PDB file of N, CA, C and O in Angstrom:
ATOM      1  N   UNK A   1     -17.320  19.570 -11.216  1.00  0.00           N
ATOM      2  CA  UNK A   1     -16.398  20.300  -9.958  1.00  0.00           C
ATOM      3  C   UNK A   1     -15.778  21.608 -10.061  1.00  0.00           C
ATOM      4  O   UNK A   1     -15.571  22.280 -11.071  1.00  0.00           O
ATOM      5  N   UNK A   2     -15.541  21.834  -8.953  1.00  0.00           N
ATOM      6  CA  UNK A   2     -15.198  23.536  -8.740  1.00  0.00           C
ATOM      7  C   UNK A   2     -13.549  23.853  -9.269  1.00  0.00           C
ATOM      8  O   UNK A   2     -12.554  23.129  -9.220  1.00  0.00           O
ATOM      9  N   UNK A   3     -13.706  25.022  -9.701  1.00  0.00           N
ATOM     10  CA  UNK A   3     -12.301  25.350 -10.438  1.00  0.00           C
ATOM     11  C   UNK A   3     -11.178  25.309  -9.396  1.00  0.00           C
ATOM     12  O   UNK A   3      -9.986  25.163  -9.665  1.00  0.00           O
ATOM     13  N   UNK A   4     -11.797  25.483  -7.959  1.00  0.00           N
ATOM     14  CA  UNK A   4     -10.766  25.947  -6.998  1.00  0.00           C
ATOM     15  C   UNK A   4     -10.470  24.835  -6.451  1.00  0.00           C
ATOM     16  O   UNK A   4      -9.983  25.125  -5.358  1.00  0.00           O
ATOM     17  N   UNK A   5     -10.488  23.254  -6.638  1.00  0.00           N
ATOM     18  CA  UNK A   5     -10.387  22.423  -6.396  1.00  0.00           C
ATOM     19  C   UNK A   5      -9.282  21.370  -7.594  1.00  0.00           C
ATOM     20  O   UNK A   5      -9.353  20.158  -7.794  1.00  0.00           O
ATOM     21  N   UNK A   6      -8.466  22.241  -8.124  1.00  0.00           N
ATOM     22  CA  UNK A   6      -7.890  21.987  -8.943  1.00  0.00           C
ATOM     23  C   UNK A   6      -6.332  22.084  -8.983  1.00  0.00           C
ATOM     24  O   UNK A   6      -5.769  21.594  -9.962  1.00  0.00           O
ATOM     25  N   UNK A   7      -5.440  22.790  -7.812  1.00  0.00           N
ATOM     26  CA  UNK A   7      -4.621  22.734  -7.015  1.00  0.00           C
ATOM     27  C   UNK A   7      -4.682  21.353  -6.127  1.00  0.00           C
ATOM     28  O   UNK A   7      -3.953  20.379  -6.315  1.00  0.00           O
ATOM     29  N   UNK A   8      -5.668  21.465  -5.152  1.00  0.00           N
ATOM     30  CA  UNK A   8      -5.223  20.312  -4.043  1.00  0.00           C
ATOM     31  C   UNK A   8      -5.159  18.992  -4.927  1.00  0.00           C
ATOM     32  O   UNK A   8      -4.294  18.159  -4.655  1.00  0.00           O
ATOM     33  N   UNK A   9      -6.171  18.741  -6.129  1.00  0.00           N
ATOM     34  CA  UNK A   9      -6.463  17.341  -7.002  1.00  0.00           C
ATOM     35  C   UNK A   9      -4.330  17.064  -7.662  1.00  0.00           C
ATOM     36  O   UNK A   9      -3.605  16.087  -7.847  1.00  0.00           O
ATOM     37  N   UNK A  10      -4.172  18.625  -7.781  1.00  0.00           N
ATOM     38  CA  UNK A  10      -3.077  18.314  -8.613  1.00  0.00           C
ATOM     39  C   UNK A  10      -2.086  17.640  -7.346  1.00  0.00           C
ATOM     40  O   UNK A  10      -1.552  16.532  -7.408  1.00  0.00           O
ATOM     41  N   UNK A  11      -1.993  18.561  -6.245  1.00  0.00           N
ATOM     42  CA  UNK A  11      -1.289  18.061  -5.301  1.00  0.00           C
ATOM     43  C   UNK A  11      -1.448  16.293  -4.691  1.00  0.00           C
ATOM     44  O   UNK A  11      -0.507  15.537  -4.446  1.00  0.00           O
ATOM     45  N   UNK A  12      -2.870  15.999  -4.569  1.00  0.00           N
ATOM     46  CA  UNK A  12      -2.677  14.845  -4.020  1.00  0.00           C
ATOM     47  C   UNK A  12      -2.317  13.544  -5.554  1.00  0.00           C
ATOM     48  O   UNK A  12      -2.196  12.334  -5.363  1.00  0.00           O
ATOM     49  N   UNK A  13      -2.236  14.064  -6.632  1.00  0.00           N
ATOM     50  CA  UNK A  13      -1.758  13.335  -7.728  1.00  0.00           C
ATOM     51  C   UNK A  13      -0.390  13.379  -7.558  1.00  0.00           C
ATOM     52  O   UNK A  13       0.201  12.445  -8.100  1.00  0.00           O
ATOM     53  N   UNK A  14       0.085  13.935  -7.148  1.00  0.00           N
ATOM     54  CA  UNK A  14       1.614  14.111  -7.264  1.00  0.00           C
ATOM     55  C   UNK A  14       1.847  13.162  -5.803  1.00  0.00           C
ATOM     56  O   UNK A  14       2.889  12.514  -5.698  1.00  0.00           O
ATOM     57  N   UNK A  15       1.061  13.139  -4.969  1.00  0.00           N
ATOM     58  CA  UNK A  15       1.538  12.250  -3.777  1.00  0.00           C
ATOM     59  C   UNK A  15       1.804  10.751  -3.975  1.00  0.00           C
ATOM     60  O   UNK A  15       2.615   9.965  -3.487  1.00  0.00           O
ATOM     61  N   UNK A  16       0.370  10.609  -5.278  1.00  0.00           N
ATOM     62  CA  UNK A  16       0.155   9.253  -5.589  1.00  0.00           C
ATOM     63  C   UNK A  16       1.546   9.129  -6.624  1.00  0.00           C
ATOM     64  O   UNK A  16       2.209   8.096  -6.526  1.00  0.00           O
ATOM     65  N   UNK A  17       1.829   9.825  -7.272  1.00  0.00           N
ATOM     66  CA  UNK A  17       2.976   9.470  -8.050  1.00  0.00           C
ATOM     67  C   UNK A  17       4.243   9.284  -7.113  1.00  0.00           C
ATOM     68  O   UNK A  17       5.148   8.559  -7.525  1.00  0.00           O
ATOM     69  N   UNK A  18       4.352   9.863  -5.946  1.00  0.00           N
ATOM     70  CA  UNK A  18       5.500   9.632  -5.419  1.00  0.00           C
ATOM     71  C   UNK A  18       5.752   8.801  -4.744  1.00  0.00           C
ATOM     72  O   UNK A  18       6.870   8.361  -4.474  1.00  0.00           O
ATOM     73  N   UNK A  19       4.366   8.343  -4.237  1.00  0.00           N
ATOM     74  CA  UNK A  19       4.123   7.073  -3.388  1.00  0.00           C
ATOM     75  C   UNK A  19       4.406   5.877  -3.725  1.00  0.00           C
ATOM     76  O   UNK A  19       4.799   5.071  -2.882  1.00  0.00           O
ATOM     77  N   UNK A  20       4.196   5.431  -5.521  1.00  0.00           N
ATOM     78  CA  UNK A  20       4.757   4.367  -6.463  1.00  0.00           C
ATOM     79  C   UNK A  20       6.132   4.863  -6.809  1.00  0.00           C
ATOM     80  O   UNK A  20       6.986   4.030  -6.504  1.00  0.00           O
ATOM     81  N   UNK A  21       6.621   5.970  -7.356  1.00  0.00           N
ATOM     82  CA  UNK A  21       7.670   5.886  -7.931  1.00  0.00           C
ATOM     83  C   UNK A  21       9.059   6.063  -6.760  1.00  0.00           C
ATOM     84  O   UNK A  21      10.098   5.411  -6.856  1.00  0.00           O
ATOM     85  N   UNK A  22       8.855   6.804  -5.984  1.00  0.00           N
ATOM     86  CA  UNK A  22       9.693   6.097  -5.106  1.00  0.00           C
ATOM     87  C   UNK A  22      10.304   4.822  -4.689  1.00  0.00           C
ATOM     88  O   UNK A  22      11.502   4.553  -4.774  1.00  0.00           O
ATOM     89  N   UNK A  23       9.435   4.115  -4.262  1.00  0.00           N
ATOM     90  CA  UNK A  23      10.132   2.710  -4.384  1.00  0.00           C
ATOM     91  C   UNK A  23      10.553   2.251  -5.320  1.00  0.00           C
ATOM     92  O   UNK A  23      11.421   1.409  -5.092  1.00  0.00           O
ATOM     93  N   UNK A  24      10.206   2.512  -6.885  1.00  0.00           N
ATOM     94  CA  UNK A  24      10.468   2.023  -8.196  1.00  0.00           C
ATOM     95  C   UNK A  24      12.094   2.781  -8.057  1.00  0.00           C
ATOM     96  O   UNK A  24      13.038   1.991  -8.051  1.00  0.00           O
ATOM     97  N   UNK A  25      12.317   3.840  -7.979  1.00  0.00           N
ATOM     98  CA  UNK A  25      13.707   4.504  -8.027  1.00  0.00           C
ATOM     99  C   UNK A  25      14.587   3.802  -7.043  1.00  0.00           C
ATOM    100  O   UNK A  25      15.719   3.413  -7.332  1.00  0.00           O
ATOM    101  N   UNK A  26      14.028   3.652  -5.869  1.00  0.00           N
ATOM    102  CA  UNK A  26      14.670   2.853  -5.131  1.00  0.00           C
ATOM    103  C   UNK A  26      15.323   1.327  -5.478  1.00  0.00           C
ATOM    104  O   UNK A  26      16.499   1.015  -5.289  1.00  0.00           O
ATOM    105  N   UNK A  27      14.509   0.662  -5.904  1.00  0.00           N
ATOM    106  CA  UNK A  27      14.969  -0.318  -6.947  1.00  0.00           C
ATOM    107  C   UNK A  27      15.824  -0.467  -7.648  1.00  0.00           C
ATOM    108  O   UNK A  27      16.537  -1.470  -7.618  1.00  0.00           O
ATOM    109  N   UNK A  28      15.979   0.565  -8.518  1.00  0.00           N
ATOM    110  CA  UNK A  28      16.855   1.121  -9.704  1.00  0.00           C
ATOM    111  C   UNK A  28      18.066   1.588  -9.405  1.00  0.00           C
ATOM    112  O   UNK A  28      18.852   1.939 -10.285  1.00  0.00           O
ATOM    113  N   UNK A  29      18.290   1.630  -8.362  1.00  0.00           N
ATOM    114  CA  UNK A  29      19.744   2.199  -7.777  1.00  0.00           C
ATOM    115  C   UNK A  29      20.523   1.784  -7.806  1.00  0.00           C
ATOM    116  O   UNK A  29      21.498   2.532  -7.738  1.00  0.00           O
ATOM    117  N   UNK A  30      20.770   0.445  -7.914  1.00  0.00           N
ATOM    118  CA  UNK A  30      21.657  -0.603  -7.657  1.00  0.00           C
ATOM    119  C   UNK A  30      21.785  -1.583  -8.644  1.00  0.00           C
ATOM    120  O   UNK A  30      21.559  -2.778  -8.459  1.00  0.00           O
ATOM    121  N   UNK A  31      22.340  -0.806 -10.245  1.00  0.00           N
ATOM    122  CA  UNK A  31      21.868  -2.062 -10.701  1.00  0.00           C
ATOM    123  C   UNK A  31      22.908  -3.483 -10.677  1.00  0.00           C
ATOM    124  O   UNK A  31      22.554  -4.554 -11.170  1.00  0.00           O
ATOM    125  N   UNK A  32      23.955  -3.309 -10.154  1.00  0.00           N
ATOM    126  CA  UNK A  32      25.215  -4.323 -10.061  1.00  0.00           C
ATOM    127  C   UNK A  32      24.563  -5.786  -9.161  1.00  0.00           C
ATOM    128  O   UNK A  32      24.819  -6.990  -9.173  1.00  0.00           O
ATOM    129  N   UNK A  33      23.799  -5.072  -8.573  1.00  0.00           N
ATOM    130  CA  UNK A  33      22.758  -6.160  -7.914  1.00  0.00           C
ATOM    131  C   UNK A  33      22.548  -7.574  -8.386  1.00  0.00           C
ATOM    132  O   UNK A  33      21.800  -7.708  -9.354  1.00  0.00           O
ATOM    133  N   UNK A  34      23.105  -8.683  -7.840  1.00  0.00           N
ATOM    134  CA  UNK A  34      22.808 -10.129  -8.548  1.00  0.00           C
ATOM    135  C   UNK A  34      21.433 -10.766  -7.729  1.00  0.00           C
ATOM    136  O   UNK A  34      20.612 -11.499  -8.280  1.00  0.00           O
ATOM    137  N   UNK A  35      21.378 -10.404  -6.549  1.00  0.00           N
ATOM    138  CA  UNK A  35      20.124 -11.183  -6.377  1.00  0.00           C
ATOM    139  C   UNK A  35      18.666 -10.558  -6.545  1.00  0.00           C
ATOM    140  O   UNK A  35      18.794  -9.352  -6.335  1.00  0.00           O
ATOM    141  N   UNK A  36      17.549 -10.808  -6.786  1.00  0.00           N
ATOM    142  CA  UNK A  36      16.307 -10.508  -7.265  1.00  0.00           C
ATOM    143  C   UNK A  36      15.455 -10.452  -5.967  1.00  0.00           C
ATOM    144  O   UNK A  36      15.683 -10.823  -4.815  1.00  0.00           O
ATOM    145  N   UNK A  37      14.497  -9.914  -6.506  1.00  0.00           N
ATOM    146  CA  UNK A  37      13.393  -9.679  -5.279  1.00  0.00           C
ATOM    147  C   UNK A  37      12.798 -11.498  -5.437  1.00  0.00           C
ATOM    148  O   UNK A  37      13.007 -12.115  -6.481  1.00  0.00           O
ATOM    149  N   UNK A  38      12.037 -12.173  -4.188  1.00  0.00           N
ATOM    150  CA  UNK A  38      11.580 -12.799  -4.097  1.00  0.00           C
ATOM    151  C   UNK A  38      10.118 -13.045  -5.354  1.00  0.00           C
ATOM    152  O   UNK A  38       9.525 -12.036  -5.737  1.00  0.00           O
ATOM    153  N   UNK A  39       9.775 -14.165  -5.771  1.00  0.00           N
ATOM    154  CA  UNK A  39       8.580 -13.955  -6.824  1.00  0.00           C
ATOM    155  C   UNK A  39       7.762 -14.377  -5.619  1.00  0.00           C
ATOM    156  O   UNK A  39       8.127 -14.668  -4.480  1.00  0.00           O
ATOM    157  N   UNK A  40       6.431 -14.327  -6.229  1.00  0.00           N
ATOM    158  CA  UNK A  40       5.198 -14.284  -5.137  1.00  0.00           C
ATOM    159  C   UNK A  40       4.956 -16.264  -4.984  1.00  0.00           C
ATOM    160  O   UNK A  40       4.184 -16.735  -4.149  1.00  0.00           O
ATOM    161  N   UNK A  41       5.626 -16.981  -5.776  1.00  0.00           N
ATOM    162  CA  UNK A  41       5.094 -18.177  -5.238  1.00  0.00           C
ATOM    163  C   UNK A  41       6.305 -18.491  -4.213  1.00  0.00           C
ATOM    164  O   UNK A  41       6.148 -19.184  -3.208  1.00  0.00           O
ATOM    165  N   UNK A  42       7.427 -17.949  -4.554  1.00  0.00           N
ATOM    166  CA  UNK A  42       8.039 -18.492  -3.644  1.00  0.00           C
ATOM    167  C   UNK A  42       7.955 -18.058  -2.224  1.00  0.00           C
ATOM    168  O   UNK A  42       8.304 -18.759  -1.274  1.00  0.00           O
ATOM    169  N   UNK A  43       7.383 -16.645  -2.127  1.00  0.00           N
ATOM    170  CA  UNK A  43       7.019 -15.963  -1.108  1.00  0.00           C
ATOM    171  C   UNK A  43       6.020 -16.945  -0.154  1.00  0.00           C
ATOM    172  O   UNK A  43       6.167 -17.255   1.028  1.00  0.00           O
ATOM    173  N   UNK A  44       5.078 -17.274  -0.990  1.00  0.00           N
ATOM    174  CA  UNK A  44       3.973 -18.373  -0.029  1.00  0.00           C
ATOM    175  C   UNK A  44       4.371 -18.889   0.391  1.00  0.00           C
ATOM    176  O   UNK A  44       4.127 -18.980   1.594  1.00  0.00           O
ATOM    177  N   UNK A  45       5.598 -19.906  -0.368  1.00  0.00           N
ATOM    178  CA  UNK A  45       5.952 -21.393  -0.211  1.00  0.00           C
ATOM    179  C   UNK A  45       7.207 -21.280   1.116  1.00  0.00           C
ATOM    180  O   UNK A  45       7.417 -22.201   1.906  1.00  0.00           O
ATOM    181  N   UNK A  46       7.899 -20.023   1.126  1.00  0.00           N
ATOM    182  CA  UNK A  46       8.752 -19.995   2.197  1.00  0.00           C
ATOM    183  C   UNK A  46       8.088 -19.075   3.242  1.00  0.00           C
ATOM    184  O   UNK A  46       8.139 -19.252   4.460  1.00  0.00           O
ATOM    185  N   UNK A  47       7.347 -17.888   2.490  1.00  0.00           N
ATOM    186  CA  UNK A  47       7.056 -17.297   4.327  1.00  0.00           C
ATOM    187  C   UNK A  47       8.497 -15.943   4.146  1.00  0.00           C
ATOM    188  O   UNK A  47       9.314 -15.698   3.258  1.00  0.00           O
ATOM    189  N   UNK A  48       8.187 -15.336   5.538  1.00  0.00           N
ATOM    190  CA  UNK A  48       9.020 -14.244   5.669  1.00  0.00           C
ATOM    191  C   UNK A  48       9.368 -14.325   7.289  1.00  0.00           C
ATOM    192  O   UNK A  48       8.450 -14.288   8.108  1.00  0.00           O
ATOM    193  N   UNK A  49      10.731 -14.436   7.690  1.00  0.00           N
ATOM    194  CA  UNK A  49      11.001 -13.798   8.793  1.00  0.00           C
ATOM    195  C   UNK A  49      10.749 -12.572   9.021  1.00  0.00           C
ATOM    196  O   UNK A  49      11.204 -11.724   8.253  1.00  0.00           O
ATOM    197  N   UNK A  50       9.945 -12.192  10.162  1.00  0.00           N
ATOM    198  CA  UNK A  50       9.902 -10.588  10.652  1.00  0.00           C
ATOM    199  C   UNK A  50      10.368 -10.407  12.077  1.00  0.00           C
ATOM    200  O   UNK A  50      10.828 -11.445  12.554  1.00  0.00           O
ATOM    201  N   UNK A  51      10.369  -9.309  12.922  1.00  0.00           N
ATOM    202  CA  UNK A  51      10.870  -9.209  14.351  1.00  0.00           C
ATOM    203  C   UNK A  51       9.927  -9.996  15.154  1.00  0.00           C
ATOM    204  O   UNK A  51      10.363 -10.666  16.090  1.00  0.00           O
ATOM    205  N   UNK A  52       8.702  -9.978  14.882  1.00  0.00           N
ATOM    206  CA  UNK A  52       8.245 -10.999  15.942  1.00  0.00           C
ATOM    207  C   UNK A  52       7.943 -12.716  15.670  1.00  0.00           C
ATOM    208  O   UNK A  52       7.110 -13.432  16.226  1.00  0.00           O
ATOM    209  N   UNK A  53       8.958 -13.068  14.598  1.00  0.00           N
ATOM    210  CA  UNK A  53       9.363 -14.505  14.113  1.00  0.00           C
ATOM    211  C   UNK A  53       9.054 -14.732  12.803  1.00  0.00           C
ATOM    212  O   UNK A  53       8.844 -13.783  12.049  1.00  0.00           O
ATOM    213  N   UNK A  54       8.991 -16.052  12.371  1.00  0.00           N
ATOM    214  CA  UNK A  54       8.480 -16.494  10.768  1.00  0.00           C
ATOM    215  C   UNK A  54       7.013 -16.307  10.678  1.00  0.00           C
ATOM    216  O   UNK A  54       6.164 -16.374  11.568  1.00  0.00           O
ATOM    217  N   UNK A  55       6.890 -16.044   9.339  1.00  0.00           N
ATOM    218  CA  UNK A  55       5.321 -15.675   9.204  1.00  0.00           C
ATOM    219  C   UNK A  55       5.106 -16.869   7.953  1.00  0.00           C
ATOM    220  O   UNK A  55       6.052 -17.132   7.211  1.00  0.00           O
ATOM    221  N   UNK A  56       4.131 -17.371   7.844  1.00  0.00           N
ATOM    222  CA  UNK A  56       3.947 -18.089   6.252  1.00  0.00           C
ATOM    223  C   UNK A  56       3.613 -16.652   5.310  1.00  0.00           C
ATOM    224  O   UNK A  56       3.665 -15.467   5.639  1.00  0.00           O
ATOM    225  N   UNK A  57       3.290 -17.238   4.142  1.00  0.00           N
ATOM    226  CA  UNK A  57       3.172 -15.969   3.275  1.00  0.00           C
ATOM    227  C   UNK A  57       1.726 -15.240   3.244  1.00  0.00           C
ATOM    228  O   UNK A  57       1.643 -14.015   3.328  1.00  0.00           O
ATOM    229  N   UNK A  58       0.555 -16.105   3.113  1.00  0.00           N
ATOM    230  CA  UNK A  58      -0.471 -15.792   3.661  1.00  0.00           C
ATOM    231  C   UNK A  58      -0.362 -15.291   5.144  1.00  0.00           C
ATOM    232  O   UNK A  58      -1.141 -14.339   5.097  1.00  0.00           O
ATOM    233  N   UNK A  59      -0.051 -15.316   5.989  1.00  0.00           N
ATOM    234  CA  UNK A  59      -0.407 -14.464   7.177  1.00  0.00           C
ATOM    235  C   UNK A  59       0.612 -13.113   7.145  1.00  0.00           C
ATOM    236  O   UNK A  59       0.458 -12.177   7.930  1.00  0.00           O
ATOM    237  N   UNK A  60       1.747 -13.157   6.051  1.00  0.00           N
ATOM    238  CA  UNK A  60       2.783 -11.971   5.971  1.00  0.00           C
ATOM    239  C   UNK A  60       1.724 -10.934   5.166  1.00  0.00           C
ATOM    240  O   UNK A  60       1.723  -9.729   5.416  1.00  0.00           O
ATOM    241  N   UNK A  61       0.757 -11.588   4.098  1.00  0.00           N
ATOM    242  CA  UNK A  61       0.127 -10.677   3.366  1.00  0.00           C
ATOM    243  C   UNK A  61      -1.229 -10.211   3.813  1.00  0.00           C
ATOM    244  O   UNK A  61      -1.889  -9.371   3.201  1.00  0.00           O
ATOM    245  N   UNK A  62      -1.712 -10.990   5.251  1.00  0.00           N
ATOM    246  CA  UNK A  62      -2.904 -10.406   5.606  1.00  0.00           C
ATOM    247  C   UNK A  62      -2.200  -9.167   6.686  1.00  0.00           C
ATOM    248  O   UNK A  62      -2.838  -8.122   6.819  1.00  0.00           O
ATOM    249  N   UNK A  63      -1.233  -9.293   7.231  1.00  0.00           N
ATOM    250  CA  UNK A  63      -0.791  -8.535   8.132  1.00  0.00           C
ATOM    251  C   UNK A  63      -0.385  -7.088   7.300  1.00  0.00           C
ATOM    252  O   UNK A  63      -0.696  -5.996   7.776  1.00  0.00           O
ATOM    253  N   UNK A  64       0.347  -7.218   6.000  1.00  0.00           N
ATOM    254  CA  UNK A  64       0.362  -6.079   5.261  1.00  0.00           C
ATOM    255  C   UNK A  64      -0.837  -5.515   4.794  1.00  0.00           C
ATOM    256  O   UNK A  64      -0.997  -4.371   5.219  1.00  0.00           O
ATOM    257  N   UNK A  65      -1.992  -6.049   3.852  1.00  0.00           N
ATOM    258  CA  UNK A  65      -3.156  -5.456   3.794  1.00  0.00           C
ATOM    259  C   UNK A  65      -4.186  -5.192   5.000  1.00  0.00           C
ATOM    260  O   UNK A  65      -5.010  -4.324   4.714  1.00  0.00           O
ATOM    261  N   UNK A  66      -4.326  -5.749   6.292  1.00  0.00           N
ATOM    262  CA  UNK A  66      -4.985  -5.778   7.032  1.00  0.00           C
ATOM    263  C   UNK A  66      -5.382  -3.917   7.267  1.00  0.00           C
ATOM    264  O   UNK A  66      -6.526  -3.505   7.457  1.00  0.00           O
ATOM    265  N   UNK A  67      -4.243  -3.103   7.199  1.00  0.00           N
ATOM    266  CA  UNK A  67      -4.604  -1.944   7.365  1.00  0.00           C
ATOM    267  C   UNK A  67      -5.216  -0.849   6.393  1.00  0.00           C
ATOM    268  O   UNK A  67      -5.850   0.145   6.747  1.00  0.00           O
ATOM    269  N   UNK A  68      -4.987  -1.126   5.447  1.00  0.00           N
ATOM    270  CA  UNK A  68      -5.546  -0.441   4.010  1.00  0.00           C
ATOM    271  C   UNK A  68      -7.378  -1.087   4.156  1.00  0.00           C
ATOM    272  O   UNK A  68      -8.281  -0.348   3.765  1.00  0.00           O
ATOM    273  N   UNK A  69      -7.670  -2.339   4.682  1.00  0.00           N
ATOM    274  CA  UNK A  69      -9.121  -2.794   4.510  1.00  0.00           C
ATOM    275  C   UNK A  69      -9.744  -1.841   5.930  1.00  0.00           C
ATOM    276  O   UNK A  69     -10.940  -1.555   5.985  1.00  0.00           O
ATOM    277  N   UNK A  70      -9.025  -1.531   6.735  1.00  0.00           N
ATOM    278  CA  UNK A  70      -9.324  -1.582   8.056  1.00  0.00           C
ATOM    279  C   UNK A  70      -9.699   0.348   7.831  1.00  0.00           C
ATOM    280  O   UNK A  70     -10.482   0.890   8.612  1.00  0.00           O
ATOM    281  N   UNK A  71      -9.066   1.096   6.771  1.00  0.00           N
ATOM    282  CA  UNK A  71      -9.093   1.933   6.478  1.00  0.00           C
ATOM    283  C   UNK A  71     -10.264   2.520   5.540  1.00  0.00           C
ATOM    284  O   UNK A  71     -10.809   3.620   5.624  1.00  0.00           O
ATOM    285  N   UNK A  72     -10.542   1.280   4.451  1.00  0.00           N
ATOM    286  CA  UNK A  72     -11.667   1.066   4.092  1.00  0.00           C
ATOM    287  C   UNK A  72     -13.221   1.088   4.204  1.00  0.00           C
ATOM    288  O   UNK A  72     -14.118   1.491   3.465  1.00  0.00           O
ATOM    289  N   UNK A  73     -13.165   0.360   5.699  1.00  0.00           N
ATOM    290  CA  UNK A  73     -14.500   0.092   6.327  1.00  0.00           C
ATOM    291  C   UNK A  73     -14.286   1.465   6.848  1.00  0.00           C
ATOM    292  O   UNK A  73     -15.277   2.148   6.588  1.00  0.00           O
ATOM    293  N   UNK A  74     -13.262   2.212   7.560  1.00  0.00           N
ATOM    294  CA  UNK A  74     -13.744   3.102   8.666  1.00  0.00           C
ATOM    295  C   UNK A  74     -14.281   4.007   7.426  1.00  0.00           C
ATOM    296  O   UNK A  74     -15.487   4.057   7.669  1.00  0.00           O
ATOM    297  N   UNK A  75     -14.095   4.644   6.403  1.00  0.00           N
ATOM    298  CA  UNK A  75     -14.627   5.471   4.910  1.00  0.00           C
ATOM    299  C   UNK A  75     -15.627   5.014   5.201  1.00  0.00           C
ATOM    300  O   UNK A  75     -16.214   5.748   5.997  1.00  0.00           O
ATOM    301  N   UNK A  76     -16.350   3.822   4.872  1.00  0.00           N
ATOM    302  CA  UNK A  76     -17.448   3.467   4.594  1.00  0.00           C
ATOM    303  C   UNK A  76     -18.418   3.503   5.621  1.00  0.00           C
ATOM    304  O   UNK A  76     -19.626   3.392   5.409  1.00  0.00           O
ATOM    305  N   UNK A  77     -17.879   3.663   6.778  1.00  0.00           N
ATOM    306  CA  UNK A  77     -18.611   3.512   8.307  1.00  0.00           C
ATOM    307  C   UNK A  77     -18.665   5.143   8.189  1.00  0.00           C
ATOM    308  O   UNK A  77     -19.793   5.432   8.588  1.00  0.00           O
ATOM    309  N   UNK A  78     -18.019   6.273   7.851  1.00  0.00           N
ATOM    310  CA  UNK A  78     -18.094   7.281   7.997  1.00  0.00           C
ATOM    311  C   UNK A  78     -19.347   8.467   7.040  1.00  0.00           C
ATOM    312  O   UNK A  78     -19.973   9.480   7.353  1.00  0.00           O
ATOM    313  N   UNK A  79     -19.189   7.445   5.524  1.00  0.00           N
ATOM    314  CA  UNK A  79     -19.920   7.809   4.817  1.00  0.00           C
ATOM    315  C   UNK A  79     -21.776   7.476   5.030  1.00  0.00           C
ATOM    316  O   UNK A  79     -22.782   8.093   4.680  1.00  0.00           O
ATOM    317  N   UNK A  80     -21.570   6.365   5.677  1.00  0.00           N
ATOM    318  CA  UNK A  80     -23.103   6.004   6.236  1.00  0.00           C
ATOM    319  C   UNK A  80     -23.428   6.700   7.279  1.00  0.00           C
ATOM    320  O   UNK A  80     -24.628   6.968   7.217  1.00  0.00           O
ATOM    321  N   UNK A  81     -22.934   7.124   8.210  1.00  0.00           N
ATOM    322  CA  UNK A  81     -23.112   8.021   9.211  1.00  0.00           C
ATOM    323  C   UNK A  81     -23.384   9.253   8.860  1.00  0.00           C
ATOM    324  O   UNK A  81     -24.160   9.922   9.543  1.00  0.00           O
ATOM    325  N   UNK A  82     -22.773   9.773   7.702  1.00  0.00           N
ATOM    326  CA  UNK A  82     -22.894  11.174   7.137  1.00  0.00           C
ATOM    327  C   UNK A  82     -24.356  10.924   6.653  1.00  0.00           C
ATOM    328  O   UNK A  82     -25.299  11.678   6.893  1.00  0.00           O
ATOM    329  N   UNK A  83     -24.420   9.715   5.906  1.00  0.00           N
ATOM    330  CA  UNK A  83     -25.883   9.613   5.068  1.00  0.00           C
ATOM    331  C   UNK A  83     -27.287  10.007   5.854  1.00  0.00           C
ATOM    332  O   UNK A  83     -28.231  10.730   5.534  1.00  0.00           O
ATOM    333  N   UNK A  84     -26.918   8.974   7.369  1.00  0.00           N
ATOM    334  CA  UNK A  84     -28.061   8.494   7.964  1.00  0.00           C
ATOM    335  C   UNK A  84     -27.959  10.060   9.029  1.00  0.00           C
ATOM    336  O   UNK A  84     -28.702   9.977  10.007  1.00  0.00           O
ATOM    337  N   UNK A  85     -27.362  11.059   8.960  1.00  0.00           N
ATOM    338  CA  UNK A  85     -27.175  12.382   9.555  1.00  0.00           C
ATOM    339  C   UNK A  85     -28.278  13.419   9.221  1.00  0.00           C
ATOM    340  O   UNK A  85     -28.739  14.279   9.972  1.00  0.00           O
ATOM    341  N   UNK A  86     -28.617  13.141   7.876  1.00  0.00           N
ATOM    342  CA  UNK A  86     -29.249  13.725   7.593  1.00  0.00           C
ATOM    343  C   UNK A  86     -30.183  14.092   7.340  1.00  0.00           C
ATOM    344  O   UNK A  86     -30.303  15.249   6.936  1.00  0.00           O
TER     345      UNK A  86
END
């Protein structure tokens, strides 16, 4: 590893920590809250109401997870193109 890459790696790590830490802090901000988050089993059974209508649990999970999958596929495509271009 190049020593000049230490600062970008530290910044990247801070972004990852902030990305997971901020939602954790938001959840802890209201200790008087009596309602708890829906369990995964309940979510799968009931589904969720969205702006476009009711979604079953599986459909909502697919809707949320499709973007990371597309980003991964884009990265693989870029890596393949870069490998074939040499």
